[in-house]
PyMOL Python script that loads the backbone (N, CA, C, O; Angstrom):
from pymol import cmd

cmd.read_pdbstr("""\
ATOM      1  N   MET A   1     162.219 138.939  57.494  1.00  0.00           N
ATOM      2  CA  MET A   1     163.227 139.975  57.405  1.00  0.00           C
ATOM      3  C   MET A   1     163.246 140.511  55.975  1.00  0.00           C
ATOM      4  O   MET A   1     163.070 139.733  55.037  1.00  0.00           O
ATOM      5  N   PRO A   2     163.452 141.797  55.780  1.00  0.00           N
ATOM      6  CA  PRO A   2     163.492 142.337  54.467  1.00  0.00           C
ATOM      7  C   PRO A   2     164.589 141.609  53.524  1.00  0.00           C
ATOM      8  O   PRO A   2     165.693 141.236  53.922  1.00  0.00           O
ATOM      9  N   GLY A   3     164.110 141.475  52.248  1.00  0.00           N
ATOM     10  CA  GLY A   3     164.944 140.792  51.336  1.00  0.00           C
ATOM     11  C   GLY A   3     166.425 141.371  51.245  1.00  0.00           C
ATOM     12  O   GLY A   3     167.406 140.632  51.172  1.00  0.00           O
ATOM     13  N   VAL A   4     166.496 142.762  51.256  1.00  0.00           N
ATOM     14  CA  VAL A   4     167.814 143.247  51.130  1.00  0.00           C
ATOM     15  C   VAL A   4     168.828 142.937  52.291  1.00  0.00           C
ATOM     16  O   VAL A   4     170.049 142.895  52.139  1.00  0.00           O
ATOM     17  N   VAL A   5     168.182 142.735  53.431  1.00  0.00           N
ATOM     18  CA  VAL A   5     169.046 142.390  54.598  1.00  0.00           C
ATOM     19  C   VAL A   5     169.552 140.905  54.438  1.00  0.00           C
ATOM     20  O   VAL A   5     170.692 140.547  54.730  1.00  0.00           O
ATOM     21  N   ARG A   6     168.553 140.077  53.932  1.00  0.00           N
ATOM     22  CA  ARG A   6     168.943 138.659  53.682  1.00  0.00           C
ATOM     23  C   ARG A   6     170.005 138.493  52.539  1.00  0.00           C
ATOM     24  O   ARG A   6     170.923 137.675  52.597  1.00  0.00           O
ATOM     25  N   ARG A   7     169.794 139.327  51.525  1.00  0.00           N
ATOM     26  CA  ARG A   7     170.735 139.373  50.407  1.00  0.00           C
ATOM     27  C   ARG A   7     172.087 139.783  50.865  1.00  0.00           C
ATOM     28  O   ARG A   7     173.077 139.158  50.485  1.00  0.00           O
ATOM     29  N   PHE A   8     172.185 140.873  51.717  1.00  0.00           N
ATOM     30  CA  PHE A   8     173.429 141.270  52.299  1.00  0.00           C
ATOM     31  C   PHE A   8     174.071 140.222  53.085  1.00  0.00           C
ATOM     32  O   PHE A   8     175.268 139.987  52.920  1.00  0.00           O
ATOM     33  N   GLU A   9     173.284 139.499  54.023  1.00  0.00           N
ATOM     34  CA  GLU A   9     173.834 138.510  54.875  1.00  0.00           C
ATOM     35  C   GLU A   9     174.414 137.391  54.052  1.00  0.00           C
ATOM     36  O   GLU A   9     175.519 136.936  54.350  1.00  0.00           O
ATOM     37  N   ALA A  10     173.685 136.895  52.970  1.00  0.00           N
ATOM     38  CA  ALA A  10     174.178 135.865  52.085  1.00  0.00           C
ATOM     39  C   ALA A  10     175.415 136.271  51.313  1.00  0.00           C
ATOM     40  O   ALA A  10     176.326 135.454  51.181  1.00  0.00           O
ATOM     41  N   ALA A  11     175.497 137.454  50.810  1.00  0.00           N
ATOM     42  CA  ALA A  11     176.590 137.952  50.047  1.00  0.00           C
ATOM     43  C   ALA A  11     177.812 138.139  50.999  1.00  0.00           C
ATOM     44  O   ALA A  11     178.935 137.797  50.630  1.00  0.00           O
ATOM     45  N   PHE A  12     177.599 138.654  52.157  1.00  0.00           N
ATOM     46  CA  PHE A  12     178.711 138.795  53.076  1.00  0.00           C
ATOM     47  C   PHE A  12     179.275 137.546  53.524  1.00  0.00           C
ATOM     48  O   PHE A  12     180.496 137.415  53.610  1.00  0.00           O
ATOM     49  N   ASN A  13     178.477 136.626  53.813  1.00  0.00           N
ATOM     50  CA  ASN A  13     178.939 135.201  54.281  1.00  0.00           C
ATOM     51  C   ASN A  13     179.629 134.424  53.096  1.00  0.00           C
ATOM     52  O   ASN A  13     180.425 133.517  53.338  1.00  0.00           O
ATOM     53  N   LYS A  14     179.319 134.788  51.845  1.00  0.00           N
ATOM     54  CA  LYS A  14     180.002 134.140  50.663  1.00  0.00           C
ATOM     55  C   LYS A  14     181.225 135.046  50.333  1.00  0.00           C
ATOM     56  O   LYS A  14     182.023 134.674  49.472  1.00  0.00           O
ATOM     57  N   GLN A  15     181.394 136.218  50.989  1.00  0.00           N
ATOM     58  CA  GLN A  15     182.423 137.091  50.572  1.00  0.00           C
ATOM     59  C   GLN A  15     182.338 137.551  49.074  1.00  0.00           C
ATOM     60  O   GLN A  15     183.355 137.709  48.399  1.00  0.00           O
ATOM     61  N   ASP A  16     181.117 137.749  48.609  1.00  0.00           N
ATOM     62  CA  ASP A  16     180.778 138.193  47.313  1.00  0.00           C
ATOM     63  C   ASP A  16     180.646 139.693  47.238  1.00  0.00           C
ATOM     64  O   ASP A  16     179.572 140.236  47.497  1.00  0.00           O
ATOM     65  N   VAL A  17     181.708 140.364  46.894  1.00  0.00           N
ATOM     66  CA  VAL A  17     181.860 141.745  46.824  1.00  0.00           C
ATOM     67  C   VAL A  17     180.865 142.471  45.953  1.00  0.00           C
ATOM     68  O   VAL A  17     180.329 143.526  46.292  1.00  0.00           O
ATOM     69  N   ASP A  18     180.641 141.824  44.767  1.00  0.00           N
ATOM     70  CA  ASP A  18     179.717 142.496  43.743  1.00  0.00           C
ATOM     71  C   ASP A  18     178.318 142.353  44.320  1.00  0.00           C
ATOM     72  O   ASP A  18     177.586 143.339  44.234  1.00  0.00           O
ATOM     73  N   ALA A  19     177.858 141.259  44.893  1.00  0.00           N
ATOM     74  CA  ALA A  19     176.521 141.105  45.449  1.00  0.00           C
ATOM     75  C   ALA A  19     176.362 142.087  46.533  1.00  0.00           C
ATOM     76  O   ALA A  19     175.307 142.714  46.637  1.00  0.00           O
ATOM     77  N   LEU A  20     177.446 142.280  47.433  1.00  0.00           N
ATOM     78  CA  LEU A  20     177.353 143.179  48.563  1.00  0.00           C
ATOM     79  C   LEU A  20     177.077 144.586  48.039  1.00  0.00           C
ATOM     80  O   LEU A  20     176.152 145.247  48.511  1.00  0.00           O
ATOM     81  N   VAL A  21     177.836 145.038  47.104  1.00  0.00           N
ATOM     82  CA  VAL A  21     177.693 146.398  46.525  1.00  0.00           C
ATOM     83  C   VAL A  21     176.343 146.526  45.976  1.00  0.00           C
ATOM     84  O   VAL A  21     175.734 147.588  46.102  1.00  0.00           O
ATOM     85  N   GLY A  22     175.812 145.477  45.349  1.00  0.00           N
ATOM     86  CA  GLY A  22     174.414 145.488  44.755  1.00  0.00           C
ATOM     87  C   GLY A  22     173.344 145.690  45.801  1.00  0.00           C
ATOM     88  O   GLY A  22     172.215 145.955  45.390  1.00  0.00           O
ATOM     89  N   CYS A  23     173.545 145.601  47.058  1.00  0.00           N
ATOM     90  CA  CYS A  23     172.667 145.723  48.041  1.00  0.00           C
ATOM     91  C   CYS A  23     172.510 147.291  48.417  1.00  0.00           C
ATOM     92  O   CYS A  23     171.628 147.654  49.195  1.00  0.00           O
ATOM     93  N   PHE A  24     173.306 148.087  47.890  1.00  0.00           N
ATOM     94  CA  PHE A  24     173.351 149.510  48.241  1.00  0.00           C
ATOM     95  C   PHE A  24     173.035 150.363  46.991  1.00  0.00           C
ATOM     96  O   PHE A  24     173.428 150.044  45.868  1.00  0.00           O
ATOM     97  N   THR A  25     172.259 151.532  47.268  1.00  0.00           N
ATOM     98  CA  THR A  25     172.147 152.535  46.192  1.00  0.00           C
ATOM     99  C   THR A  25     173.435 153.139  45.957  1.00  0.00           C
ATOM    100  O   THR A  25     174.347 152.971  46.767  1.00  0.00           O
ATOM    101  N   GLU A  26     173.594 153.879  44.835  1.00  0.00           N
ATOM    102  CA  GLU A  26     174.846 154.439  44.354  1.00  0.00           C
ATOM    103  C   GLU A  26     175.415 155.431  45.445  1.00  0.00           C
ATOM    104  O   GLU A  26     176.633 155.488  45.611  1.00  0.00           O
ATOM    105  N   GLY A  27     174.625 156.151  46.133  1.00  0.00           N
ATOM    106  CA  GLY A  27     175.062 157.163  47.047  1.00  0.00           C
ATOM    107  C   GLY A  27     175.078 156.761  48.564  1.00  0.00           C
ATOM    108  O   GLY A  27     175.296 157.561  49.473  1.00  0.00           O
ATOM    109  N   ALA A  28     174.821 155.424  48.726  1.00  0.00           N
ATOM    110  CA  ALA A  28     174.709 154.914  50.113  1.00  0.00           C
ATOM    111  C   ALA A  28     176.065 154.929  50.858  1.00  0.00           C
ATOM    112  O   ALA A  28     177.137 154.729  50.287  1.00  0.00           O
ATOM    113  N   THR A  29     175.926 155.193  52.234  1.00  0.00           N
ATOM    114  CA  THR A  29     177.046 155.076  53.057  1.00  0.00           C
ATOM    115  C   THR A  29     176.928 153.851  53.962  1.00  0.00           C
ATOM    116  O   THR A  29     175.907 153.596  54.602  1.00  0.00           O
ATOM    117  N   TYR A  30     177.991 153.141  53.973  1.00  0.00           N
ATOM    118  CA  TYR A  30     178.132 152.005  54.931  1.00  0.00           C
ATOM    119  C   TYR A  30     179.237 152.344  55.923  1.00  0.00           C
ATOM    120  O   TYR A  30     180.349 152.680  55.516  1.00  0.00           O
ATOM    121  N   THR A  31     178.942 152.260  57.233  1.00  0.00           N
ATOM    122  CA  THR A  31     179.852 152.562  58.301  1.00  0.00           C
ATOM    123  C   THR A  31     180.193 151.292  58.987  1.00  0.00           C
ATOM    124  O   THR A  31     179.335 150.667  59.610  1.00  0.00           O
ATOM    125  N   ASP A  32     181.449 150.886  58.889  1.00  0.00           N
ATOM    126  CA  ASP A  32     181.962 149.689  59.499  1.00  0.00           C
ATOM    127  C   ASP A  32     182.663 150.111  60.806  1.00  0.00           C
ATOM    128  O   ASP A  32     183.284 151.174  60.818  1.00  0.00           O
ATOM    129  N   THR A  33     182.600 149.380  61.843  1.00  0.00           N
ATOM    130  CA  THR A  33     183.244 149.808  63.062  1.00  0.00           C
ATOM    131  C   THR A  33     184.722 149.853  63.041  1.00  0.00           C
ATOM    132  O   THR A  33     185.326 150.645  63.765  1.00  0.00           O
ATOM    133  N   PHE A  34     185.332 149.037  62.241  1.00  0.00           N
ATOM    134  CA  PHE A  34     186.766 149.049  61.994  1.00  0.00           C
ATOM    135  C   PHE A  34     187.296 149.940  60.856  1.00  0.00           C
ATOM    136  O   PHE A  34     188.250 150.702  61.012  1.00  0.00           O
ATOM    137  N   PHE A  35     186.623 149.798  59.706  1.00  0.00           N
ATOM    138  CA  PHE A  35     187.025 150.482  58.499  1.00  0.00           C
ATOM    139  C   PHE A  35     186.455 151.826  58.373  1.00  0.00           C
ATOM    140  O   PHE A  35     186.945 152.598  57.550  1.00  0.00           O
ATOM    141  N   GLY A  36     185.408 152.202  59.153  1.00  0.00           N
ATOM    142  CA  GLY A  36     184.821 153.480  59.087  1.00  0.00           C
ATOM    143  C   GLY A  36     183.794 153.660  58.044  1.00  0.00           C
ATOM    144  O   GLY A  36     183.370 152.657  57.468  1.00  0.00           O
ATOM    145  N   PRO A  37     183.323 154.900  57.720  1.00  0.00           N
ATOM    146  CA  PRO A  37     182.329 155.135  56.803  1.00  0.00           C
ATOM    147  C   PRO A  37     182.910 155.126  55.317  1.00  0.00           C
ATOM    148  O   PRO A  37     184.001 155.623  55.036  1.00  0.00           O
ATOM    149  N   HIS A  38     182.089 154.524  54.420  1.00  0.00           N
ATOM    150  CA  HIS A  38     182.437 154.562  52.956  1.00  0.00           C
ATOM    151  C   HIS A  38     181.245 154.906  52.191  1.00  0.00           C
ATOM    152  O   HIS A  38     180.212 154.303  52.483  1.00  0.00           O
ATOM    153  N   THR A  39     181.214 155.818  51.213  1.00  0.00           N
ATOM    154  CA  THR A  39     180.111 156.205  50.455  1.00  0.00           C
ATOM    155  C   THR A  39     180.289 155.960  48.959  1.00  0.00           C
ATOM    156  O   THR A  39     181.340 156.227  48.376  1.00  0.00           O
ATOM    157  N   GLY A  40     179.236 155.449  48.377  1.00  0.00           N
ATOM    158  CA  GLY A  40     179.232 155.196  46.912  1.00  0.00           C
ATOM    159  C   GLY A  40     179.863 153.760  46.584  1.00  0.00           C
ATOM    160  O   GLY A  40     180.658 153.195  47.335  1.00  0.00           O
ATOM    161  N   HIS A  41     179.435 153.277  45.441  1.00  0.00           N
ATOM    162  CA  HIS A  41     179.769 151.937  44.957  1.00  0.00           C
ATOM    163  C   HIS A  41     181.320 151.750  44.886  1.00  0.00           C
ATOM    164  O   HIS A  41     181.803 150.731  45.377  1.00  0.00           O
ATOM    165  N   PRO A  42     182.055 152.611  44.345  1.00  0.00           N
ATOM    166  CA  PRO A  42     183.468 152.339  44.275  1.00  0.00           C
ATOM    167  C   PRO A  42     184.209 152.223  45.666  1.00  0.00           C
ATOM    168  O   PRO A  42     185.097 151.392  45.862  1.00  0.00           O
ATOM    169  N   ALA A  43     183.791 153.085  46.575  1.00  0.00           N
ATOM    170  CA  ALA A  43     184.400 153.071  47.885  1.00  0.00           C
ATOM    171  C   ALA A  43     183.866 151.759  48.667  1.00  0.00           C
ATOM    172  O   ALA A  43     184.611 151.082  49.376  1.00  0.00           O
ATOM    173  N   LEU A  44     182.619 151.498  48.482  1.00  0.00           N
ATOM    174  CA  LEU A  44     182.026 150.171  49.099  1.00  0.00           C
ATOM    175  C   LEU A  44     182.792 149.017  48.558  1.00  0.00           C
ATOM    176  O   LEU A  44     183.262 148.204  49.354  1.00  0.00           O
ATOM    177  N   ARG A  45     182.961 148.871  47.271  1.00  0.00           N
ATOM    178  CA  ARG A  45     183.619 147.851  46.679  1.00  0.00           C
ATOM    179  C   ARG A  45     185.073 147.660  47.289  1.00  0.00           C
ATOM    180  O   ARG A  45     185.455 146.570  47.716  1.00  0.00           O
ATOM    181  N   GLU A  46     185.819 148.765  47.294  1.00  0.00           N
ATOM    182  CA  GLU A  46     187.206 148.664  47.736  1.00  0.00           C
ATOM    183  C   GLU A  46     187.208 148.235  49.286  1.00  0.00           C
ATOM    184  O   GLU A  46     188.019 147.408  49.703  1.00  0.00           O
ATOM    185  N   MET A  47     186.274 148.832  50.093  1.00  0.00           N
ATOM    186  CA  MET A  47     186.275 148.484  51.493  1.00  0.00           C
ATOM    187  C   MET A  47     185.920 147.074  51.810  1.00  0.00           C
ATOM    188  O   MET A  47     186.493 146.481  52.724  1.00  0.00           O
ATOM    189  N   PHE A  48     184.920 146.471  51.026  1.00  0.00           N
ATOM    190  CA  PHE A  48     184.576 145.074  51.267  1.00  0.00           C
ATOM    191  C   PHE A  48     185.677 144.236  50.768  1.00  0.00           C
ATOM    192  O   PHE A  48     185.985 143.241  51.425  1.00  0.00           O
ATOM    193  N   ALA A  49     186.339 144.535  49.630  1.00  0.00           N
ATOM    194  CA  ALA A  49     187.377 143.742  49.094  1.00  0.00           C
ATOM    195  C   ALA A  49     188.533 143.792  50.148  1.00  0.00           C
ATOM    196  O   ALA A  49     189.110 142.765  50.504  1.00  0.00           O
ATOM    197  N   ARG A  50     188.809 144.896  50.579  1.00  0.00           N
ATOM    198  CA  ARG A  50     189.892 144.977  51.636  1.00  0.00           C
ATOM    199  C   ARG A  50     189.638 144.164  52.846  1.00  0.00           C
ATOM    200  O   ARG A  50     190.522 143.477  53.356  1.00  0.00           O
ATOM    201  N   MET A  51     188.413 144.243  53.312  1.00  0.00           N
ATOM    202  CA  MET A  51     187.892 143.518  54.459  1.00  0.00           C
ATOM    203  C   MET A  51     188.094 142.087  54.312  1.00  0.00           C
ATOM    204  O   MET A  51     188.618 141.463  55.234  1.00  0.00           O
ATOM    205  N   PHE A  52     187.734 141.516  53.258  1.00  0.00           N
ATOM    206  CA  PHE A  52     187.887 140.059  53.006  1.00  0.00           C
ATOM    207  C   PHE A  52     189.379 139.652  52.630  1.00  0.00           C
ATOM    208  O   PHE A  52     189.809 138.519  52.847  1.00  0.00           O
ATOM    209  N   ARG A  53     190.049 140.552  52.114  1.00  0.00           N
ATOM    210  CA  ARG A  53     191.490 140.292  51.799  1.00  0.00           C
ATOM    211  C   ARG A  53     192.309 140.334  53.063  1.00  0.00           C
ATOM    212  O   ARG A  53     193.186 139.487  53.231  1.00  0.00           O
ATOM    213  N   GLU A  54     192.075 141.276  53.972  1.00  0.00           N
ATOM    214  CA  GLU A  54     192.842 141.404  55.165  1.00  0.00           C
ATOM    215  C   GLU A  54     192.355 140.644  56.355  1.00  0.00           C
ATOM    216  O   GLU A  54     193.136 140.376  57.269  1.00  0.00           O
ATOM    217  N   GLY A  55     191.121 140.290  56.387  1.00  0.00           N
ATOM    218  CA  GLY A  55     190.459 139.740  57.552  1.00  0.00           C
ATOM    219  C   GLY A  55     190.322 138.262  57.433  1.00  0.00           C
ATOM    220  O   GLY A  55     190.698 137.673  56.420  1.00  0.00           O
ATOM    221  N   ARG A  56     189.783 137.648  58.465  1.00  0.00           N
ATOM    222  CA  ARG A  56     189.585 136.242  58.507  1.00  0.00           C
ATOM    223  C   ARG A  56     188.211 135.813  59.125  1.00  0.00           C
ATOM    224  O   ARG A  56     187.708 136.474  60.033  1.00  0.00           O
ATOM    225  N   ASP A  57     187.673 134.802  58.664  1.00  0.00           N
ATOM    226  CA  ASP A  57     186.551 134.207  59.259  1.00  0.00           C
ATOM    227  C   ASP A  57     185.370 135.223  59.555  1.00  0.00           C
ATOM    228  O   ASP A  57     184.727 135.185  60.604  1.00  0.00           O
ATOM    229  N   TYR A  58     185.149 136.104  58.568  1.00  0.00           N
ATOM    230  CA  TYR A  58     184.111 137.038  58.738  1.00  0.00           C
ATOM    231  C   TYR A  58     182.689 136.319  58.455  1.00  0.00           C
ATOM    232  O   TYR A  58     182.516 135.602  57.470  1.00  0.00           O
ATOM    233  N   ALA A  59     181.733 136.574  59.376  1.00  0.00           N
ATOM    234  CA  ALA A  59     180.343 136.153  59.125  1.00  0.00           C
ATOM    235  C   ALA A  59     179.431 137.159  59.717  1.00  0.00           C
ATOM    236  O   ALA A  59     179.776 137.831  60.689  1.00  0.00           O
ATOM    237  N   ALA A  60     178.214 137.282  59.120  1.00  0.00           N
ATOM    238  CA  ALA A  60     177.259 138.278  59.499  1.00  0.00           C
ATOM    239  C   ALA A  60     175.967 137.630  59.825  1.00  0.00           C
ATOM    240  O   ALA A  60     175.119 137.488  58.944  1.00  0.00           O
ATOM    241  N   PRO A  61     175.762 137.221  61.067  1.00  0.00           N
ATOM    242  CA  PRO A  61     174.439 136.781  61.508  1.00  0.00           C
ATOM    243  C   PRO A  61     173.537 137.985  61.813  1.00  0.00           C
ATOM    244  O   PRO A  61     173.946 138.880  62.553  1.00  0.00           O
ATOM    245  N   PHE A  62     172.368 138.022  61.279  1.00  0.00           N
ATOM    246  CA  PHE A  62     171.432 139.112  61.484  1.00  0.00           C
ATOM    247  C   PHE A  62     170.219 138.682  62.280  1.00  0.00           C
ATOM    248  O   PHE A  62     169.789 137.534  62.158  1.00  0.00           O
ATOM    249  N   ALA A  63     169.667 139.535  63.068  1.00  0.00           N
ATOM    250  CA  ALA A  63     168.333 139.398  63.653  1.00  0.00           C
ATOM    251  C   ALA A  63     167.563 140.658  63.331  1.00  0.00           C
ATOM    252  O   ALA A  63     168.063 141.775  63.467  1.00  0.00           O
ATOM    253  N   TYR A  64     166.348 140.451  62.906  1.00  0.00           N
ATOM    254  CA  TYR A  64     165.461 141.503  62.401  1.00  0.00           C
ATOM    255  C   TYR A  64     164.438 141.676  63.490  1.00  0.00           C
ATOM    256  O   TYR A  64     163.860 140.692  63.951  1.00  0.00           O
ATOM    257  N   THR A  65     164.182 142.971  63.940  1.00  0.00           N
ATOM    258  CA  THR A  65     163.236 143.284  64.981  1.00  0.00           C
ATOM    259  C   THR A  65     161.873 143.749  64.427  1.00  0.00           C
ATOM    260  O   THR A  65     160.947 144.003  65.198  1.00  0.00           O
ATOM    261  N   GLY A  66     161.749 143.862  63.077  1.00  0.00           N
ATOM    262  CA  GLY A  66     160.541 144.246  62.524  1.00  0.00           C
ATOM    263  C   GLY A  66     160.520 145.682  61.987  1.00  0.00           C
ATOM    264  O   GLY A  66     159.658 146.052  61.189  1.00  0.00           O
ATOM    265  N   LYS A  67     161.552 146.526  62.474  1.00  0.00           N
ATOM    266  CA  LYS A  67     161.680 147.884  61.971  1.00  0.00           C
ATOM    267  C   LYS A  67     162.977 148.026  61.301  1.00  0.00           C
ATOM    268  O   LYS A  67     164.015 147.641  61.840  1.00  0.00           O
ATOM    269  N   LEU A  68     162.945 148.606  60.059  1.00  0.00           N
ATOM    270  CA  LEU A  68     164.169 148.747  59.338  1.00  0.00           C
ATOM    271  C   LEU A  68     164.268 150.196  58.792  1.00  0.00           C
ATOM    272  O   LEU A  68     163.617 150.534  57.803  1.00  0.00           O
ATOM    273  N   HIS A  69     165.071 151.024  59.433  1.00  0.00           N
ATOM    274  CA  HIS A  69     165.300 152.297  58.871  1.00  0.00           C
ATOM    275  C   HIS A  69     166.778 152.488  58.723  1.00  0.00           C
ATOM    276  O   HIS A  69     167.250 153.365  57.999  1.00  0.00           O
ATOM    277  N   ARG A  70     167.508 151.639  59.433  1.00  0.00           N
ATOM    278  CA  ARG A  70     169.020 151.818  59.414  1.00  0.00           C
ATOM    279  C   ARG A  70     169.511 150.334  59.777  1.00  0.00           C
ATOM    280  O   ARG A  70     169.064 149.698  60.731  1.00  0.00           O
ATOM    281  N   VAL A  71     170.399 149.911  58.970  1.00  0.00           N
ATOM    282  CA  VAL A  71     170.943 148.536  59.306  1.00  0.00           C
ATOM    283  C   VAL A  71     172.321 148.697  59.845  1.00  0.00           C
ATOM    284  O   VAL A  71     173.162 149.280  59.161  1.00  0.00           O
ATOM    285  N   VAL A  72     172.618 148.214  61.042  1.00  0.00           N
ATOM    286  CA  VAL A  72     173.813 148.257  61.600  1.00  0.00           C
ATOM    287  C   VAL A  72     174.378 146.855  61.718  1.00  0.00           C
ATOM    288  O   VAL A  72     173.729 145.951  62.243  1.00  0.00           O
ATOM    289  N   VAL A  73     175.630 146.682  61.208  1.00  0.00           N
ATOM    290  CA  VAL A  73     176.271 145.326  61.319  1.00  0.00           C
ATOM    291  C   VAL A  73     177.403 145.354  62.237  1.00  0.00           C
ATOM    292  O   VAL A  73     178.050 144.329  62.452  1.00  0.00           O
TER     293      VAL A  73
END
""", "prot")
cmd.dss("prot")
cmd.show_as("cartoon", "prot")
cmd.util.cbc("prot")
cmd.orient("prot")
């Protein structure tokens, strides 16, 4: 599995917002099924912080199929 996906998985499961944001380029958009789309590091940081602050027992198990052009969590 590509390194960035494993880094995202590890950071998410540790609820490490800084490491999560570091998995994205500055202009990247992350679309969460509950929180919706967020673009750019400041918006991503706030969304992940809110997710962990308001949510419970979040974990991100990933399966990699060998093709990566878009990651959907």
